[in-house]
C-alpha atoms as an extended CHARMM CRD file, in Angstrom:
* protein
*
       155  EXT
         1         1  MET       CA             25.1230000000       27.5420000000       22.7360000000  PROA      1               0.0000000000
         2         2  ILE       CA             22.4520000000       28.2490000000       20.0930000000  PROA      2               0.0000000000
         3         3  LYS       CA             25.1610000000       28.7190000000       17.4660000000  PROA      3               0.0000000000
         4         4  LYS       CA             26.5320000000       25.2640000000       18.3150000000  PROA      4               0.0000000000
         5         5  TRP       CA             23.1030000000       23.6540000000       17.8820000000  PROA      5               0.0000000000
         6         6  LYS       CA             22.6190000000       25.4410000000       14.5500000000  PROA      6               0.0000000000
         7         7  THR       CA             25.9770000000       24.0640000000       13.4080000000  PROA      7               0.0000000000
         8         8  ILE       CA             24.9740000000       20.5400000000       14.4580000000  PROA      8               0.0000000000
         9         9  GLU       CA             21.5980000000       20.9450000000       12.7510000000  PROA      9               0.0000000000
        10        10  ASN       CA             23.3050000000       22.1290000000        9.5640000000  PROA      10              0.0000000000
        11        11  LEU       CA             25.7410000000       19.2010000000        9.7310000000  PROA      11              0.0000000000
        12        12  ILE       CA             22.8730000000       16.7280000000       10.0660000000  PROA      12              0.0000000000
        13        13  HSD       CA             20.8560000000       18.2820000000        7.2460000000  PROA      13              0.0000000000
        14        14  THR       CA             23.7450000000       18.6750000000        4.8180000000  PROA      14              0.0000000000
        15        15  ARG       CA             26.1700000000       15.8320000000        5.5180000000  PROA      15              0.0000000000
        16        16  PHE       CA             24.4030000000       13.1480000000        7.5320000000  PROA      16              0.0000000000
        17        17  SER       CA             21.1780000000       13.1630000000        5.4990000000  PROA      17              0.0000000000
        18        18  THR       CA             23.1920000000       13.2360000000        2.2660000000  PROA      18              0.0000000000
        19        19  VAL       CA             25.1830000000       10.1540000000        3.2770000000  PROA      19              0.0000000000
        20        20  LEU       CA             22.0160000000        8.2580000000        4.2540000000  PROA      20              0.0000000000
        21        21  SER       CA             20.4080000000        9.3230000000        0.9940000000  PROA      21              0.0000000000
        22        22  LYS       CA             23.4010000000        7.9340000000       -0.9220000000  PROA      22              0.0000000000
        23        23  ILE       CA             23.1670000000        4.6540000000        0.9950000000  PROA      23              0.0000000000
        24        24  PHE       CA             19.4540000000        4.3850000000        0.1780000000  PROA      24              0.0000000000
        25        25  SER       CA             20.1110000000        5.3500000000       -3.4680000000  PROA      25              0.0000000000
        26        26  ASP       CA             22.9420000000        2.8760000000       -4.0580000000  PROA      26              0.0000000000
        27        27  GLY       CA             21.7910000000        0.0770000000       -6.3450000000  PROA      27              0.0000000000
        28        28  TYR       CA             18.2210000000        1.3570000000       -6.4960000000  PROA      28              0.0000000000
        29        29  ASN       CA             16.3040000000        0.0310000000       -9.5150000000  PROA      29              0.0000000000
        30        30  ARG       CA             15.2540000000        3.2800000000      -11.1630000000  PROA      30              0.0000000000
        31        31  GLY       CA             12.6210000000        1.9040000000      -13.5290000000  PROA      31              0.0000000000
        32        32  PHE       CA             12.4940000000        0.8870000000      -17.1460000000  PROA      32              0.0000000000
        33        33  TRP       CA             11.3850000000        4.1590000000      -18.7480000000  PROA      33              0.0000000000
        34        34  PHE       CA             13.5120000000        7.3100000000      -18.6050000000  PROA      34              0.0000000000
        35        35  TRP       CA             10.5680000000        9.4510000000      -17.4360000000  PROA      35              0.0000000000
        36        36  GLU       CA              9.9330000000        7.3230000000      -14.3580000000  PROA      36              0.0000000000
        37        37  ASN       CA             10.9350000000        9.2740000000      -11.2850000000  PROA      37              0.0000000000
        38        38  TYR       CA             11.6670000000        6.6500000000       -8.6470000000  PROA      38              0.0000000000
        39        39  HSD       CA             13.2610000000        7.6510000000       -5.3880000000  PROA      39              0.0000000000
        40        40  PRO       CA             14.2270000000        5.7210000000       -2.2420000000  PROA      40              0.0000000000
        41        41  TRP       CA             11.1720000000        7.3610000000       -0.6380000000  PROA      41              0.0000000000
        42        42  ASP       CA              9.0940000000        5.0360000000       -2.8490000000  PROA      42              0.0000000000
        43        43  PHE       CA             10.8890000000        2.0350000000       -1.3340000000  PROA      43              0.0000000000
        44        44  ILE       CA             10.2460000000        3.3720000000        2.1800000000  PROA      44              0.0000000000
        45        45  LYS       CA              6.5120000000        3.7590000000        1.5250000000  PROA      45              0.0000000000
        46        46  ASN       CA              6.2360000000        0.3720000000       -0.1690000000  PROA      46              0.0000000000
        47        47  ALA       CA              8.2900000000       -1.4260000000        2.4750000000  PROA      47              0.0000000000
        48        48  LEU       CA              5.7120000000       -0.3710000000        5.0390000000  PROA      48              0.0000000000
        49        49  THR       CA              2.6220000000       -1.2130000000        2.9990000000  PROA      49              0.0000000000
        50        50  THR       CA              3.4870000000       -4.5330000000        1.3880000000  PROA      50              0.0000000000
        51        51  LYS       CA              4.2010000000       -7.8310000000        3.0610000000  PROA      51              0.0000000000
        52        52  GLU       CA              5.4480000000      -10.6450000000        0.8730000000  PROA      52              0.0000000000
        53        53  GLY       CA              3.6150000000       -9.1860000000       -2.1090000000  PROA      53              0.0000000000
        54        54  PHE       CA              0.2970000000       -8.5490000000       -0.3620000000  PROA      54              0.0000000000
        55        55  TYR       CA             -0.9520000000       -5.0760000000        0.4440000000  PROA      55              0.0000000000
        56        56  SER       CA             -1.5450000000       -4.5160000000        4.1340000000  PROA      56              0.0000000000
        57        57  ASP       CA             -3.1140000000       -1.4720000000        5.7400000000  PROA      57              0.0000000000
        58        58  SER       CA             -2.1000000000       -2.4230000000        9.2590000000  PROA      58              0.0000000000
        59        59  ALA       CA              1.2730000000       -2.6450000000       10.9290000000  PROA      59              0.0000000000
        60        60  PHE       CA              2.5690000000       -5.9040000000       12.3530000000  PROA      60              0.0000000000
        61        61  SER       CA              4.4010000000       -4.3630000000       15.3220000000  PROA      61              0.0000000000
        62        62  THR       CA              4.3660000000       -1.2330000000       17.4530000000  PROA      62              0.0000000000
        63        63  LEU       CA              7.6340000000       -0.1160000000       15.8850000000  PROA      63              0.0000000000
        64        64  GLU       CA              6.2730000000       -0.6180000000       12.3860000000  PROA      64              0.0000000000
        65        65  LEU       CA              3.1460000000        1.3320000000       13.3070000000  PROA      65              0.0000000000
        66        66  GLU       CA              5.3420000000        4.1420000000       14.6340000000  PROA      66              0.0000000000
        67        67  VAL       CA              7.4680000000        4.4410000000       11.4920000000  PROA      67              0.0000000000
        68        68  SER       CA              4.3710000000        4.0130000000        9.2740000000  PROA      68              0.0000000000
        69        69  SER       CA              2.6770000000        6.9050000000       11.0600000000  PROA      69              0.0000000000
        70        70  SER       CA              5.7190000000        9.1330000000       10.5860000000  PROA      70              0.0000000000
        71        71  VAL       CA              6.0020000000        8.2130000000        6.9010000000  PROA      71              0.0000000000
        72        72  ALA       CA              2.2880000000        8.8810000000        6.3330000000  PROA      72              0.0000000000
        73        73  LYS       CA              2.5440000000       12.2350000000        8.1230000000  PROA      73              0.0000000000
        74        74  LEU       CA              5.5040000000       13.2530000000        5.9710000000  PROA      74              0.0000000000
        75        75  ASP       CA              3.9470000000       11.9140000000        2.7840000000  PROA      75              0.0000000000
        76        76  PHE       CA              0.8460000000       14.0820000000        3.2270000000  PROA      76              0.0000000000
        77        77  ASN       CA              2.7710000000       17.1790000000        4.3410000000  PROA      77              0.0000000000
        78        78  VAL       CA              2.2320000000       19.7420000000        1.5610000000  PROA      78              0.0000000000
        79        79  GLN       CA              5.1240000000       21.8390000000        2.8810000000  PROA      79              0.0000000000
        80        80  LEU       CA              7.4590000000       18.9930000000        1.8460000000  PROA      80              0.0000000000
        81        81  PRO       CA              6.4900000000       18.4480000000       -1.8080000000  PROA      81              0.0000000000
        82        82  GLU       CA              9.6890000000       16.6910000000       -2.9360000000  PROA      82              0.0000000000
        83        83  LYS       CA             10.5550000000       13.0920000000       -2.1030000000  PROA      83              0.0000000000
        84        84  ALA       CA             14.0520000000       14.1700000000       -1.0200000000  PROA      84              0.0000000000
        85        85  GLN       CA             12.4990000000       16.5470000000        1.5180000000  PROA      85              0.0000000000
        86        86  LYS       CA             10.2630000000       13.7830000000        2.8510000000  PROA      86              0.0000000000
        87        87  PHE       CA             13.2960000000       11.5040000000        3.1670000000  PROA      87              0.0000000000
        88        88  GLY       CA             15.1620000000       14.2260000000        5.0880000000  PROA      88              0.0000000000
        89        89  GLY       CA             12.1010000000       14.7050000000        7.2770000000  PROA      89              0.0000000000
        90        90  LEU       CA             12.1130000000       11.0050000000        8.1370000000  PROA      90              0.0000000000
        91        91  ILE       CA             15.7800000000       11.2490000000        9.1380000000  PROA      91              0.0000000000
        92        92  SER       CA             14.9780000000       14.2360000000       11.3740000000  PROA      92              0.0000000000
        93        93  GLU       CA             11.9430000000       12.4960000000       12.9170000000  PROA      93              0.0000000000
        94        94  GLY       CA             13.9760000000        9.3520000000       13.5630000000  PROA      94              0.0000000000
        95        95  LEU       CA             16.8000000000       11.2830000000       15.1930000000  PROA      95              0.0000000000
        96        96  MET       CA             14.4720000000       13.3790000000       17.3380000000  PROA      96              0.0000000000
        97        97  GLY       CA             12.5710000000       10.2710000000       18.4230000000  PROA      97              0.0000000000
        98        98  ARG       CA             15.8740000000        8.5010000000       19.0800000000  PROA      98              0.0000000000
        99        99  ASN       CA             14.8930000000        5.5060000000       16.9840000000  PROA      99              0.0000000000
       100       100  LEU       CA             16.3120000000        6.0470000000       13.5000000000  PROA      100             0.0000000000
       101       101  SER       CA             18.3340000000        2.8170000000       13.5940000000  PROA      101             0.0000000000
       102       102  SER       CA             15.3290000000        0.6960000000       14.5640000000  PROA      102             0.0000000000
       103       103  TRP       CA             13.2080000000        2.3830000000       11.8680000000  PROA      103             0.0000000000
       104       104  ILE       CA             15.7850000000        1.5390000000        9.2110000000  PROA      104             0.0000000000
       105       105  GLN       CA             16.0040000000       -1.9960000000       10.5460000000  PROA      105             0.0000000000
       106       106  THR       CA             12.1980000000       -2.2520000000       10.2680000000  PROA      106             0.0000000000
       107       107  LEU       CA             12.2930000000       -1.0900000000        6.6460000000  PROA      107             0.0000000000
       108       108  LEU       CA             14.9620000000       -3.6540000000        5.7770000000  PROA      108             0.0000000000
       109       109  MET       CA             12.8700000000       -6.4970000000        7.1960000000  PROA      109             0.0000000000
       110       110  ASN       CA             10.5990000000       -6.4060000000        4.1290000000  PROA      110             0.0000000000
       111       111  GLU       CA             12.7900000000       -8.7540000000        2.1140000000  PROA      111             0.0000000000
       112       112  SER       CA             10.5090000000       -8.9660000000       -0.9230000000  PROA      112             0.0000000000
       113       113  GLU       CA             10.3630000000       -5.1700000000       -1.3600000000  PROA      113             0.0000000000
       114       114  LEU       CA             14.1010000000       -4.8700000000       -0.7440000000  PROA      114             0.0000000000
       115       115  THR       CA             14.7740000000       -7.4760000000       -3.4430000000  PROA      115             0.0000000000
       116       116  ARG       CA             12.3290000000       -5.8300000000       -5.8460000000  PROA      116             0.0000000000
       117       117  CYS       CA             13.7550000000       -2.3160000000       -5.4270000000  PROA      117             0.0000000000
       118       118  TYR       CA             17.4900000000       -2.9130000000       -5.0280000000  PROA      118             0.0000000000
       119       119  ALA       CA             20.1950000000       -4.6920000000       -6.9900000000  PROA      119             0.0000000000
       120       120  GLU       CA             21.8170000000       -7.6820000000       -5.3520000000  PROA      120             0.0000000000
       121       121  ASP       CA             25.0340000000       -5.7420000000       -4.6400000000  PROA      121             0.0000000000
       122       122  ALA       CA             23.2920000000       -2.6460000000       -3.1870000000  PROA      122             0.0000000000
       123       123  LEU       CA             24.5070000000       -1.3940000000        0.1780000000  PROA      123             0.0000000000
       124       124  LEU       CA             21.0810000000       -1.8620000000        1.7770000000  PROA      124             0.0000000000
       125       125  ARG       CA             21.2100000000       -5.5560000000        0.9090000000  PROA      125             0.0000000000
       126       126  SER       CA             24.7980000000       -6.0600000000        2.1130000000  PROA      126             0.0000000000
       127       127  SER       CA             26.0640000000       -7.2630000000        5.4610000000  PROA      127             0.0000000000
       128       128  ALA       CA             27.6150000000       -3.8050000000        5.9630000000  PROA      128             0.0000000000
       129       129  MET       CA             24.1640000000       -2.4510000000        6.8580000000  PROA      129             0.0000000000
       130       130  GLY       CA             24.4150000000       -4.2200000000       10.2130000000  PROA      130             0.0000000000
       131       131  SER       CA             27.4290000000       -2.0440000000       11.0580000000  PROA      131             0.0000000000
       132       132  VAL       CA             25.6640000000        1.0810000000        9.7780000000  PROA      132             0.0000000000
       133       133  ILE       CA             22.6300000000        0.3190000000       11.9670000000  PROA      133             0.0000000000
       134       134  ASP       CA             24.9240000000       -0.2860000000       14.9640000000  PROA      134             0.0000000000
       135       135  LEU       CA             26.5730000000        3.1110000000       14.3990000000  PROA      135             0.0000000000
       136       136  LEU       CA             23.1890000000        4.8120000000       14.0020000000  PROA      136             0.0000000000
       137       137  SER       CA             21.9910000000        3.2590000000       17.2480000000  PROA      137             0.0000000000
       138       138  LEU       CA             24.7440000000        5.2010000000       19.0530000000  PROA      138             0.0000000000
       139       139  LEU       CA             22.8270000000        8.3640000000       18.1240000000  PROA      139             0.0000000000
       140       140  SER       CA             19.7660000000        7.1660000000       20.0420000000  PROA      140             0.0000000000
       141       141  GLY       CA             21.3410000000        8.3390000000       23.2850000000  PROA      141             0.0000000000
       142       142  LEU       CA             21.6760000000       11.9210000000       22.0580000000  PROA      142             0.0000000000
       143       143  PRO       CA             18.8550000000       14.4640000000       22.1950000000  PROA      143             0.0000000000
       144       144  PHE       CA             18.0010000000       16.2300000000       18.9280000000  PROA      144             0.0000000000
       145       145  SER       CA             15.6620000000       19.0640000000       18.1170000000  PROA      145             0.0000000000
       146       146  LEU       CA             15.7600000000       19.6620000000       14.3860000000  PROA      146             0.0000000000
       147       147  ASN       CA             13.8180000000       21.6940000000       11.8740000000  PROA      147             0.0000000000
       148       148  TYR       CA             12.9860000000       20.3360000000        8.4480000000  PROA      148             0.0000000000
       149       149  VAL       CA             15.0500000000       22.2240000000        5.9290000000  PROA      149             0.0000000000
       150       150  SER       CA             14.0750000000       22.2780000000        2.2840000000  PROA      150             0.0000000000
       151       151  VAL       CA             16.6560000000       21.3740000000       -0.3330000000  PROA      151             0.0000000000
       152       152  GLN       CA             16.7810000000       24.9800000000       -1.5680000000  PROA      152             0.0000000000
       153       153  GLU       CA             17.4990000000       26.3290000000        1.9480000000  PROA      153             0.0000000000
       154       154  ARG       CA             20.4670000000       23.9610000000        2.3760000000  PROA      154             0.0000000000
       155       155  ARG       CA             22.4120000000       25.4930000000       -0.5050000000  PROA      155             0.0000000000
């Protein structure tokens, strides 16, 4: 049984997280200068802290407060120094809390940040995201207990 769970954990860390990372990276505005190191994690942080161009230090809903708390916890975790690791940690937290789909939906509600960070034809801005969120919501009925795995350990 433990071997099965390790296989599922590996599948989530290697395949599932990679696919979500590609979705969040598609059409991402990388910045003007070649040395700028933007990552979808920057969008996630900004989507939770800006509302229609104004900085806000408080959440507008319980769900937003929940995802904001998880993002802050991951952002300050020194054991996850890379943005990709923090992104993977958010996926794991969302799956374990059985609310990944609602977290993503919350992030996508910040229309101004979504428009600022993503090209018009990006997957996150397309109608296909509704189907992706519906599929992710199916996972909310499944229990997960996952470890955060660094990028180096996945290889």
